[in-house]
C-alpha positions as CSV (number, residue, x, y, z in Angstrom):
1,X,-11.6,-136.6,-29.6
2,X,-10.4,-134.2,-32.9
3,X,-13.3,-131.9,-34.6
4,X,-13.1,-130.2,-37.7
5,X,-15.1,-128.7,-40.0
6,X,-15.2,-128.3,-43.6
7,X,-17.7,-126.1,-45.8
8,X,-17.9,-124.4,-49.4
9,X,-19.8,-123.9,-51.9
10,X,-21.8,-126.7,-53.7
11,X,-20.1,-129.5,-55.9
12,X,-16.7,-127.9,-54.7
13,X,-15.2,-131.6,-54.3
14,X,-15.9,-131.4,-50.6
15,X,-16.9,-135.1,-50.0
16,X,-14.3,-136.5,-52.1
17,X,-11.7,-134.2,-49.9
18,X,-13.1,-135.5,-47.1
19,X,-12.9,-139.3,-48.5
20,X,-8.9,-139.2,-49.7
21,X,-8.0,-137.4,-46.1
22,X,-9.7,-140.1,-44.3
23,X,-8.4,-142.8,-46.6
24,X,-4.3,-141.2,-45.7
25,X,-5.7,-141.2,-41.6
26,X,-7.1,-145.1,-41.6
27,X,-3.4,-146.0,-43.2
28,X,-1.9,-144.4,-40.0
29,X,-4.9,-146.1,-37.8
30,X,-6.7,-143.3,-36.9
31,X,-10.5,-144.0,-36.6
32,X,-12.8,-141.1,-38.2
33,X,-16.3,-140.5,-38.5
34,X,-18.5,-137.9,-40.8
35,X,-21.8,-135.9,-40.0
36,X,-23.3,-134.4,-42.7
37,X,-25.3,-131.4,-42.7
38,X,-27.8,-130.2,-45.6
39,X,-31.2,-128.8,-46.6
40,X,-33.6,-131.2,-48.5
41,X,-31.6,-134.1,-49.7
42,X,-28.0,-135.8,-49.3
43,X,-26.3,-138.1,-51.5
44,X,-23.4,-138.1,-49.7
45,X,-23.6,-140.8,-47.0
46,X,-23.7,-143.3,-50.1
47,X,-20.4,-142.3,-51.1
48,X,-19.0,-142.6,-47.3
49,X,-20.5,-145.8,-46.9
50,X,-19.1,-147.5,-50.0
51,X,-15.4,-146.2,-48.4
52,X,-17.2,-147.9,-45.8
53,X,-16.6,-144.7,-43.1
54,X,-19.7,-144.5,-40.7
55,X,-21.5,-141.5,-41.2
56,X,-25.2,-139.5,-40.3
57,X,-26.9,-137.5,-42.5
58,X,-28.6,-134.2,-40.5
59,X,-31.2,-132.3,-43.0
60,X,-32.7,-129.2,-42.1
61,X,-35.7,-128.7,-44.3
62,X,-36.6,-125.4,-44.4
63,X,-34.6,-123.5,-41.4
64,X,-31.4,-122.2,-42.5
65,X,-28.4,-124.7,-42.5
66,X,-26.4,-122.7,-40.2
67,X,-28.9,-123.0,-37.4
68,X,-29.3,-126.5,-37.9
69,X,-25.5,-127.2,-37.4
70,X,-25.4,-124.8,-34.1
71,X,-28.1,-126.5,-32.8
72,X,-27.3,-130.1,-33.6
73,X,-23.5,-130.0,-33.0
74,X,-22.9,-130.6,-30.1
75,X,-25.2,-134.0,-30.4
76,X,-23.3,-134.6,-33.4
77,X,-20.0,-134.6,-30.6
78,X,-21.7,-136.6,-28.5
79,X,-22.3,-139.2,-31.1
80,X,-18.6,-139.2,-32.0
81,X,-17.7,-140.2,-28.6
82,X,-19.9,-143.1,-28.5
83,X,-18.2,-144.4,-31.8
84,X,-14.8,-143.6,-30.0
85,X,-13.9,-141.7,-32.8
86,X,-10.2,-140.5,-33.5
87,X,-11.7,-137.6,-35.6
88,X,-15.3,-136.0,-36.0
89,X,-15.4,-134.3,-39.4
90,X,-18.4,-132.4,-40.6
91,X,-19.7,-131.3,-44.0
92,X,-21.4,-128.5,-44.1
93,X,-24.6,-127.5,-46.9
94,X,-22.7,-124.7,-48.4
95,X,-25.5,-123.6,-50.3
96,X,-25.2,-120.1,-49.0
97,X,-22.0,-117.8,-49.6
98,X,-22.9,-116.3,-46.8
99,X,-22.6,-119.6,-44.2
100,X,-20.4,-119.4,-41.2
101,X,-20.2,-122.9,-40.2
102,X,-16.6,-122.2,-38.2
103,X,-16.4,-122.4,-34.4
104,X,-13.4,-120.6,-32.3
105,X,-10.4,-123.1,-31.7
106,X,-11.5,-125.7,-33.9
107,X,-9.7,-126.6,-37.5
108,X,-12.0,-125.2,-40.0
109,X,-11.5,-126.0,-44.0
110,X,-13.2,-124.6,-46.7
111,X,-13.1,-126.2,-50.2
112,X,-13.3,-124.3,-53.6
113,X,-12.6,-125.0,-57.0
114,X,-10.5,-123.2,-59.9
115,X,-13.1,-123.9,-62.1
116,X,-15.8,-121.5,-59.9
117,X,-14.5,-118.4,-61.3
118,X,-11.9,-115.9,-60.5
119,X,-14.4,-113.5,-59.0
120,X,-16.0,-116.6,-56.9
121,X,-13.7,-116.0,-53.7
122,X,-14.7,-112.6,-53.4
123,X,-18.1,-113.1,-53.6
124,X,-18.1,-116.1,-50.4
125,X,-18.2,-114.7,-47.0
126,X,-17.5,-116.2,-43.8
127,X,-16.6,-119.9,-44.7
128,X,-13.7,-118.9,-46.9
129,X,-12.4,-115.7,-45.0
130,X,-12.2,-117.4,-41.6
131,X,-10.8,-120.7,-42.7
132,X,-7.4,-122.2,-41.3
133,X,-7.3,-124.0,-44.5
134,X,-8.2,-123.2,-48.1
135,X,-8.8,-126.6,-50.5
136,X,-8.6,-125.8,-53.9
137,X,-9.7,-128.6,-56.1
138,X,-10.2,-129.6,-59.6
139,X,-6.9,-127.8,-61.0
140,X,-5.9,-130.7,-62.9
141,X,-9.0,-129.2,-65.2
142,X,-7.3,-125.1,-65.9
143,X,-3.6,-124.0,-66.6
144,X,-1.1,-122.9,-64.3
145,X,-1.3,-119.7,-65.2
146,X,-5.0,-120.3,-63.7
147,X,-4.3,-122.0,-61.0
148,X,-1.8,-118.9,-59.8
149,X,-4.4,-116.3,-60.4
150,X,-7.1,-118.2,-58.4
151,X,-5.0,-118.5,-55.7
152,X,-4.0,-115.5,-55.5
153,X,-7.6,-114.0,-55.4
154,X,-8.5,-116.2,-52.3
155,X,-5.0,-115.2,-50.7
156,X,-6.4,-111.1,-51.2
157,X,-9.9,-112.6,-49.5
158,X,-7.8,-114.7,-46.3
159,X,-4.5,-113.8,-46.3
160,X,-3.5,-115.9,-43.2
161,X,-5.3,-118.7,-44.8
162,X,-3.1,-122.1,-45.7
163,X,-3.8,-122.9,-49.2
164,X,-3.8,-127.1,-50.0
165,X,-4.4,-127.8,-53.9
166,X,-6.0,-131.3,-54.0
167,X,-6.9,-133.3,-56.9
168,X,-10.5,-135.2,-55.7
169,X,-10.3,-138.1,-57.9
170,X,-6.7,-138.8,-57.4
171,X,-6.0,-137.5,-53.9
172,X,-3.2,-136.0,-54.8
173,X,-2.2,-133.0,-52.0
174,X,-4.3,-135.5,-49.6
175,X,-1.6,-136.7,-47.5
176,X,-0.1,-132.9,-46.9
177,X,-3.7,-132.3,-45.5
178,X,-4.2,-135.2,-43.8
179,X,-0.9,-134.5,-42.1
180,X,-1.9,-131.0,-40.6
181,X,-5.5,-132.4,-39.7
182,X,-3.7,-134.8,-37.5
183,X,-1.6,-132.0,-35.4
184,X,-5.2,-130.5,-34.4
185,X,-6.0,-130.1,-30.9
186,X,-8.8,-132.3,-28.7
187,X,-11.6,-130.7,-27.7
188,X,-14.2,-132.4,-24.9
189,X,-17.4,-130.5,-25.3
190,X,-18.6,-127.4,-27.4
191,X,-20.2,-126.0,-24.3
192,X,-20.1,-122.3,-24.4
193,X,-17.5,-122.5,-27.3
194,X,-18.1,-119.3,-29.4
195,X,-18.6,-119.3,-33.5
196,X,-15.8,-117.3,-35.6
197,X,-18.8,-115.3,-36.7
198,X,-22.5,-114.3,-36.4
199,X,-24.7,-116.5,-38.7
200,X,-27.1,-115.2,-41.3
201,X,-30.0,-113.8,-39.4
202,X,-33.9,-113.1,-40.0
203,X,-36.6,-113.5,-38.5
204,X,-39.9,-112.5,-40.8
205,X,-43.2,-113.6,-42.1
206,X,-41.5,-115.5,-44.6
207,X,-39.5,-117.3,-42.1
208,X,-42.3,-118.5,-40.5
209,X,-44.5,-120.1,-43.4
210,X,-45.7,-116.7,-45.7
211,X,-45.9,-117.5,-49.5
212,X,-47.9,-114.2,-50.3
213,X,-46.2,-111.5,-51.5
214,X,-46.9,-107.6,-50.3
215,X,-45.7,-104.8,-48.0
216,X,-48.5,-106.0,-45.5
217,X,-47.3,-109.2,-45.5
218,X,-43.6,-108.6,-44.8
219,X,-43.2,-108.6,-40.8
220,X,-40.5,-108.5,-38.8
221,X,-36.3,-108.0,-40.1
222,X,-36.5,-107.4,-43.9
223,X,-34.1,-105.7,-45.9
224,X,-35.1,-103.2,-49.0
225,X,-32.9,-101.8,-51.7
226,X,-33.3,-98.2,-52.7
227,X,-34.4,-97.8,-56.0
228,X,-35.4,-94.2,-55.8
229,X,-31.7,-93.1,-55.7
230,X,-29.7,-91.3,-58.7
231,X,-28.8,-93.1,-61.8
């Protein structure tokens, strides 16, 4: 069984890319399942179900989606084995540009779109910087020059990653991505494996449910801006 992690900002086209890639894998006889990790709600399950793709959704609620992902990924792998999938693809919430849901030696994909702005790649952390493959979407909406500039900015942030352009509507480019995914190595267990980067970390009173504002309410790990320096 082979595992692929897919991350990326909201509305970048992750679900569409996954669906089109799964269609290509199915054409070769592979059985693929999906686990979607999100926060409060997710409608992606309806999309996957419309394509008869077996999917499970996990909602983190008030927890950090990355912490929720790590706590549940081994169980997700066990579910995939029970279903006898050839591939399991996980889709992360992508709500925080600091997210880092990639695992060492597991194929990592980041989906980012041309419409997000040319400076966006610099604002995204480990989920882009440490991805093996960066999928750029919505290239049909911008000019060739804009596509080249955006790809250049992605390359500056992740010089070692492979860039793949995919049209989430037509599926153009998904055949090439599916060929790459098909070549990834299998995994039996994730026990003892390591994340590629540390997750966002904080343990403070607000993490535990505090809602009132004030110095006396801020207990635990915090970070303050220096407003008293020179202008």
